[in-house]
C-alpha positions in Angstrom: 61.7 44.7 -32.7 60.7 41.9 -35.3 58.0 40.2 -33.1 57.0 44.0 -31.2 56.1 44.9 -34.8 54.4 41.8 -35.4 52.7 42.2 -31.9 51.6 45.5 -32.9 50.7 44.7 -36.4 48.4 41.5 -35.0 47.1 43.8 -32.5 45.5 46.7 -34.6 44.4 43.7 -37.9 42.1 42.5 -34.1 40.8 45.8 -33.6 40.0 46.0 -37.3 37.8 43.0 -36.9 36.9 44.3 -33.5 35.5 48.0 -35.2 33.6 46.0 -37.3 31.8 43.6 -35.6 30.7 46.5 -32.6 29.1 48.2 -35.8 27.6 45.5 -36.9 26.2 44.9 -32.8 25.6 48.6 -31.9 28.2 48.6 -29.4 31.0 50.8 -28.0 34.0 49.7 -29.8 36.0 50.6 -26.7 33.9 47.6 -25.0 33.8 45.3 -27.9 38.1 46.0 -27.2 38.4 45.4 -24.0 36.2 42.1 -23.8 38.2 40.8 -27.0 41.6 42.2 -25.0 40.7 40.0 -21.9 39.8 37.1 -24.2 43.7 37.3 -25.9 45.0 37.2 -22.7 44.7 33.2 -23.0 47.1 33.6 -26.0 50.5 32.4 -25.5 52.1 35.4 -27.3 49.8 37.4 -25.4 52.1 36.9 -22.2 54.3 39.3 -22.9 51.4 42.1 -24.2 50.4 44.3 -21.0 50.2 47.9 -20.7 52.9 49.8 -18.9 53.5 52.9 -17.5 55.4 54.7 -20.0 53.8 53.1 -23.1 50.3 54.5 -21.7 51.5 57.6 -20.6 54.5 58.9 -22.9 52.9 56.8 -26.6 49.2 57.1 -25.8 48.2 60.2 -24.1 49.7 62.8 -26.8 48.5 61.9 -29.5 44.4 61.1 -27.7 44.7 64.6 -26.4 46.5 66.6 -28.8 43.3 64.8 -31.1 41.0 66.3 -28.7 41.9 69.7 -28.3 42.5 70.3 -31.7 39.5 70.0 -32.6 38.3 72.6 -29.3 37.0 76.1 -30.4 37.8 78.7 -28.3 35.0 81.2 -28.9 32.7 77.9 -27.3 35.6 76.8 -24.8 35.4 80.6 -23.6 32.0 80.6 -22.4 32.0 77.6 -20.0 35.7 78.1 -19.7 34.8 78.9 -15.6 32.4 75.9 -15.3 35.0 73.8 -17.1 37.9 74.8 -14.3 35.8 74.6 -11.7 34.6 71.0 -12.1 37.8 70.3 -13.4 39.6 71.4 -10.0 36.8 70.8 -7.4 35.0 67.9 -8.5 38.6 66.2 -8.8 39.3 67.2 -5.1 36.0 66.7 -3.9 35.6 63.1 -4.9 39.5 62.6 -3.7 38.7 63.6 -0.4 35.6 61.3 -0.7 37.3 58.2 -2.0 40.0 58.8 0.7 37.9 59.2 3.7 35.8 56.1 2.7 38.6 53.6 2.2 40.1 54.8 5.8 37.0 54.7 7.5 35.3 52.0 5.8 38.1 49.7 4.9 40.7 50.6 7.3 43.4 51.2 4.4 46.4 53.8 6.1 46.0 57.0 5.1 49.1 57.6 2.6 47.4 54.8 0.0 44.1 56.0 0.6 44.8 59.8 -0.4 47.1 58.6 -3.6 44.2 55.8 -4.4 41.5 58.8 -4.0 43.6 61.4 -6.2 44.5 58.8 -9.5 41.3 57.1 -9.4 39.4 61.0 -9.1 40.1 62.3 -12.4 37.6 60.9 -15.9 40.1 59.6 -17.9 41.0 61.7 -21.7 41.3 58.5 -23.1 38.0 56.7 -22.6 36.1 59.9 -22.1 36.6 61.1 -25.8 36.7 57.5 -26.7 33.3 57.3 -25.3 31.5 60.4 -27.3 32.8 59.2 -30.4 31.0 56.2 -30.3 28.1 58.1 -29.8 28.0 60.7 -32.0 27.3 62.9 -29.0 28.3 66.9 -30.1 27.3 70.2 -28.7 28.0 71.9 -25.3 27.4 68.0 -23.8 30.6 66.8 -25.7 32.3 69.9 -24.9 31.9 69.9 -21.3 32.7 66.4 -21.0 36.1 66.3 -23.1 37.3 69.7 -21.6 36.4 68.5 -18.0 38.2 65.7 -18.7 41.5 67.6 -20.7 41.3 69.8 -17.3 41.1 67.8 -14.4 44.1 65.3 -15.1 46.3 68.0 -15.2 44.7 68.8 -11.3 45.2 65.0 -10.6 48.7 65.2 -11.8 49.2 68.1 -9.6 47.6 66.2 -6.4 49.7 63.4 -7.3 53.1 64.6 -7.5 52.2 66.7 -3.7 51.1 63.3 -2.3 53.6 61.4 -3.2 56.3 63.5 -1.7 54.3 64.0 1.7 54.1 59.4 1.1 57.6 59.1 0.8 58.3 61.3 4.2 58.5 64.3 2.4 57.5 67.7 4.2 54.9 69.6 1.7 54.7 73.1 3.2 52.1 75.9 1.3 55.2 77.0 -0.2 56.5 74.1 -1.5 52.7 73.3 -2.9 52.8 76.8 -4.0 56.5 75.7 -6.4 55.3 72.5 -7.5 52.3 74.5 -8.4 53.8 76.7 -10.3 56.3 74.1 -12.3 53.7 71.7 -12.8 50.6 73.7 -14.0 52.5 77.0 -15.3 55.2 75.3 -16.7 52.8 73.2 -18.7 51.5 75.6 -20.4 54.2 77.8 -20.9 56.0 74.3 -22.7 53.0 74.1 -25.0 52.6 78.1 -25.6 56.4 78.0 -26.9 56.1 74.6 -29.3 53.0 75.8 -30.7 54.7 79.5 -31.2 57.2 77.1 -33.3 55.3 74.9 -34.7 52.6 78.2 -36.6 55.3 79.7 -37.3 57.7 77.4 -39.3 54.3 76.3 -41.3 54.0 79.5 -42.6 57.5 78.7 -44.6 55.6 76.0 -46.2 52.6 75.5 -48.5 53.1 71.2 -48.1 50.2 69.8 -46.2 52.4 66.8 -45.8 55.4 68.9 -44.1 52.1 70.7 -42.0 51.5 67.7 -41.1 54.6 66.6 -39.8 55.1 70.2 -37.8 51.7 69.0 -35.7 53.0 65.8 -34.9 56.0 66.9 -33.8 54.4 69.3 -32.2 52.0 67.1 -30.2 54.9 65.0 -28.9 57.3 67.6 -29.2 55.7 69.3 -26.6 54.5 66.8 -24.2 57.9 65.7 -23.7 59.9 68.9 -23.0 57.7 69.9 -20.4 58.1 66.0 -18.7 61.8 67.0 -19.1 62.4 69.5 -17.2 59.3 68.1 -14.5 55.7 70.0 -15.5 52.5 68.9 -17.1 53.2 67.3 -20.0 48.8 66.6 -20.2 48.8 69.9 -20.1 51.7 71.3 -22.4 50.5 69.3 -25.4 46.3 70.3 -24.8 47.6 74.1 -24.8 49.5 73.3 -27.5 46.3 71.7 -29.2 44.2 74.7 -29.2 46.5 76.9 -30.2 47.1 75.2 -33.5 43.5 74.3 -33.9 42.5 77.9 -33.4 45.4 79.4 -35.3 46.1 76.8 -37.9 43.5 73.7 -38.3 40.6 75.6 -37.3 40.9 79.1 -38.8 39.8 80.4 -41.5 41.4 80.3 -45.3 42.5 84.0 -44.8 44.2 83.8 -41.5 45.2 80.2 -41.0 48.8 79.9 -40.7 48.1 76.6 -42.6 46.7 75.4 -46.5 43.9 74.5 -46.7 45.0 71.1 -47.8 47.1 70.7 -44.7 44.5 72.2 -42.4 41.9 69.4 -44.0 44.7 66.5 -43.9 46.1 67.4 -40.7 42.0 66.9 -39.1 41.8 63.5 -41.2 45.5 62.5 -40.3 44.9 62.9 -35.9 41.5 61.2 -36.6 43.2 58.2 -38.4 46.1 58.4 -35.5 43.6 58.6 -32.4 41.8 55.1 -33.8 45.5 53.2 -33.6 46.3 54.7 -30.2 42.4 53.7 -28.8 42.5 50.4 -30.3 45.9 49.3 -29.4 45.5 50.7 -25.4 42.0 49.5 -24.6 43.2 46.0 -26.0 46.3 45.9 -24.3 43.9 47.0 -20.6 42.0 44.3 -21.8 44.9 41.9 -22.1 46.0 43.2 -18.6 42.7 42.9 -16.7 42.5 39.2 -17.3 46.0 38.9 -15.8 44.9 40.9 -12.3 44.5 38.7 -9.5 41.5 40.5 -8.0 40.6 37.6 -5.2 44.2 39.1 -3.5 41.4 42.2 -2.4 38.1 40.7 -2.3 35.2 41.2 -4.0 33.0 42.3 -1.3 35.8 44.8 -0.8 36.4 45.5 -4.8 32.5 46.4 -5.3 32.7 48.6 -2.4 35.9 50.6 -3.4 33.6 51.3 -7.0 30.7 52.2 -4.8 33.3 54.8 -3.5 34.4 55.9 -6.9 31.1 56.9 -8.0 29.9 58.2 -4.5 32.6 61.0 -4.9 32.1 61.7 -8.5 28.7 62.6 -7.7 29.3 64.8 -4.7 32.0 66.7 -7.4 29.3 67.0 -9.9 25.9 67.5 -8.1 26.2 70.1 -6.4 29.2 72.3 -7.9 26.4 72.8 -10.9 23.7 73.2 -8.0 26.1 76.2 -7.1 25.5 77.3 -10.6 22.0 76.2 -11.2 20.3 80.3 -12.2 23.9 81.3 -14.2 23.2 81.6 -17.9 25.5 78.9 -18.5 24.1 76.6 -15.9 24.4 72.7 -16.8 21.3 71.0 -17.1 20.5 67.9 -14.9 20.4 65.5 -18.2 23.8 66.8 -18.7 25.1 66.6 -14.9 23.6 62.5 -15.5 26.1 61.9 -18.0 28.7 64.1 -16.2 28.7 62.1 -13.6 28.3 58.0 -15.0 29.9 59.3 -18.1 32.9 60.1 -15.6 34.8 57.1 -17.0 38.0 56.0 -15.3 41.1 54.4 -18.6 44.2 54.6 -19.2 44.9 57.5 -17.0 44.6 55.8 -13.9 46.3 52.8 -14.2 49.2 55.1 -15.5 49.5 56.1 -12.7 48.8 53.0 -10.1 51.5 51.5 -12.2 53.8 54.0 -11.4 53.4 53.4 -7.3 56.7 53.1 -5.7 57.3 49.3 -4.9 57.7 50.3 -0.9 54.6 51.8 -1.2 52.3 50.1 1.3 49.3 48.7 -0.2 50.5 48.8 -3.5 49.4 45.7 -5.2 45.9 46.2 -3.2 45.5 49.6 -5.2 46.6 48.2 -8.3 44.5 45.9 -8.5 41.8 48.3 -7.2 42.7 50.5 -9.8 42.3 47.6 -12.0 38.9 47.0 -11.1 37.4 50.2 -11.3 38.9 50.8 -14.5 37.2 47.7 -16.1 34.2 48.6 -13.8 33.8 52.0 -15.8 35.0 50.7 -19.2 32.3 47.9 -19.3 29.1 48.8 -17.1 29.6 52.3 -17.7 30.5 52.3 -21.4 27.7 48.9 -22.4 25.0 51.6 -20.4 26.2 55.0 -21.6 24.4 55.1 -24.8 20.7 54.0 -22.9 21.3 57.0 -20.6 22.3 58.6 -23.8 18.7 57.8 -25.2 16.8 58.2 -22.2 17.9 62.1 -21.6 17.2 62.5 -25.0 21.3 63.4 -26.6 20.9 60.6 -29.3 17.4 59.6 -31.1 15.8 56.7 -30.2 16.0 53.6 -32.5 
């Protein structure tokens, strides 16, 4: 316990130094964290510091998802909800299909392994996407589209991944079974979020203490996630739902309609911004440390490069055709926004958490793990470093 505490404090000190250096050098904070994490891997004390499925999924995702969700205004989300759901569902499925077909036809992967990898790597990662936009101070519709899609397609990937795991394990996946999994995962997750947020808002109405109010938000973020996961539902959708409700009926609501006090609303937003900073700092440092330990030579750099290209092609095949179909609607996505949705579809902790959770008996599990880390490293470093240049080129942030 003492070692874990000392290690965490050490990582946070490093994160503060990286934040100061990244701001001075005008580099993305997350890229700096990953680079420093890779350098730290050589230190003896970093030998046991690595990213695990439980840490990424249970500790990191809930606060980052919740912090993003409580900052989304429903009236803004509602305008683009059809676009967002189309991207979250169909773009994820198309990307997974393209990656799967490419792995089977181009690299001779078994269908089961290719499908599982295609699904886990297809969804854009909320952790990486949210961090990227904070680094570049992006707001407006572009941020809403990119962040919200990343939040929603995570749930889609979780459902597909569950079905694919059952099929890969030799189980029969009938339409009836698929419908049951969909109803349980999605419906149960949303219901858990509504239940926890409703209870939180009801309790918050009985206190005027901003510290108690903020504690209620923390319990809601983690409680909704754990409740849903306990019943094998989507903890991600539960936390997103709870965050949206608590945000729009509490933190973001007007003084006349909010269940929280003005001080409580202000303090909660600042608290969650701080918690998200801590979570981001730890996860990206651990990603860097883990990347340095991955034996990429086991897969081969030519094949790894081909897989990275496949992932980019899959993302493009999901984004551009769907946006083309709605080009004449009043919610059309501009070409510039489409380019950001494609190149800004970063991968991160979510993909690694799913990859780390793959059964050890699965054929090519080690290769899938190496490929996942390879794609994530390219995504965070190459795409993360070039995103500010792309955003400036497209006019989303001022040049200079």
